[in-house]
C-alpha positions in Angstrom: 16.7 -3.7 2.1 13.7 -5.9 1.4 12.3 -6.8 -2.2 8.8 -5.6 -2.4 6.0 -7.2 -4.6 2.6 -5.8 -5.4 0.3 -8.7 -5.8 -2.1 -8.2 -8.5 -5.2 -7.0 -6.6 -3.2 -4.1 -5.0 -1.6 -3.3 -8.2 -5.1 -3.1 -9.4 -6.1 -0.8 -6.5 -3.0 1.1 -7.1 -4.1 1.7 -10.9 -7.6 2.5 -10.0 -6.7 5.5 -7.4 -4.2 6.4 -9.8 -6.5 6.7 -12.8 -9.0 8.7 -10.4 -6.7 11.3 -9.5 -5.3 11.6 -12.7 -8.8 12.6 -14.2 -9.1 15.3 -11.5 -5.2 16.5 -11.7 -2.1 15.1 -13.3 0.2 17.1 -10.5 -1.9 15.4 -8.1 -1.3 11.8 -9.1 2.3 12.3 -9.6 2.4 13.5 -6.2 0.2 10.5 -5.2 2.7 7.9 -7.1 5.7 9.8 -5.8 4.6 9.4 -1.9 3.6 5.9 -2.5 7.1 5.3 -3.7 8.4 7.1 -0.8 6.4 4.4 1.5 7.3 1.5 -0.4 11.2 2.5 0.1 10.5 3.0 3.8 8.3 -0.5 3.9 11.8 -2.2 2.0 14.2 -0.4 4.3 12.5 -1.6 7.5 9.2 -3.5 7.2 9.0 -4.0 11.0 8.9 -0.4 12.1 5.1 -0.4 10.7 2.5 -1.6 13.3 1.0 -4.7 12.8 -3.1 -4.8 12.2 -3.0 -8.8 12.1 -1.3 -11.8 12.9 0.9 -11.6 9.9 -0.5 -8.1 8.7 1.1 -4.7 8.8 -0.1 -1.3 7.6 1.9 1.8 6.2 -0.3 5.0 5.7 0.6 7.0 2.4 1.4 10.8 3.4 -1.1 13.2 2.7 -3.5 10.8 1.0 -6.2 8.8 2.5 -4.8 5.6 1.4 -2.9 2.7 3.4 -0.6 -0.3 2.3 -1.3 -3.5 3.7 1.7 -5.9 3.5 2.9 -9.2 4.8 6.8 -9.8 5.7 8.1 -12.9 4.3 11.6 -14.2 4.8 12.6 -13.5 1.7 10.3 -10.4 0.4 7.6 -8.0 1.6 4.3 -8.9 0.1 1.7 -6.2 -0.7 -1.8 -7.6 -0.3 -3.7 -3.8 -0.9 -3.6 -0.4 -1.2 -6.8 0.6 -0.1 -8.4 4.2 0.4 -8.8 4.4 4.6 -12.2 6.4 4.3 -14.0 4.0 1.6 -12.6 0.5 2.7 -11.0 0.9 6.0 -11.8 -3.1 6.6 -11.3 -4.4 3.0 -8.0 -5.6 3.7 -9.4 -8.4 6.2 -11.0 -10.0 3.0 -7.6 -10.9 1.2 -6.4 -14.3 0.8 -3.4 -15.0 2.5 -4.0 -12.4 5.5 
């Protein structure tokens, strides 16, 4: 299983999304975090199973939520570069450093 590291910007996006959901429903916020964790576990288990959306970049969709996790597979870890709302910012990941 690969080690997964969230970059600072990805952590900020995750916090923003969780805060938004929590302001509306704690149950929904918990569900979002739970499904995001499941998706991160799937990425760690088999990062190559997810489609490429760039030369090095891959994308995993969070089930039941309009969020995608964008990540780069490195020799010793998986680097998450974004947790992005797919309807508001579908191409935001293209502006990231290292992508």
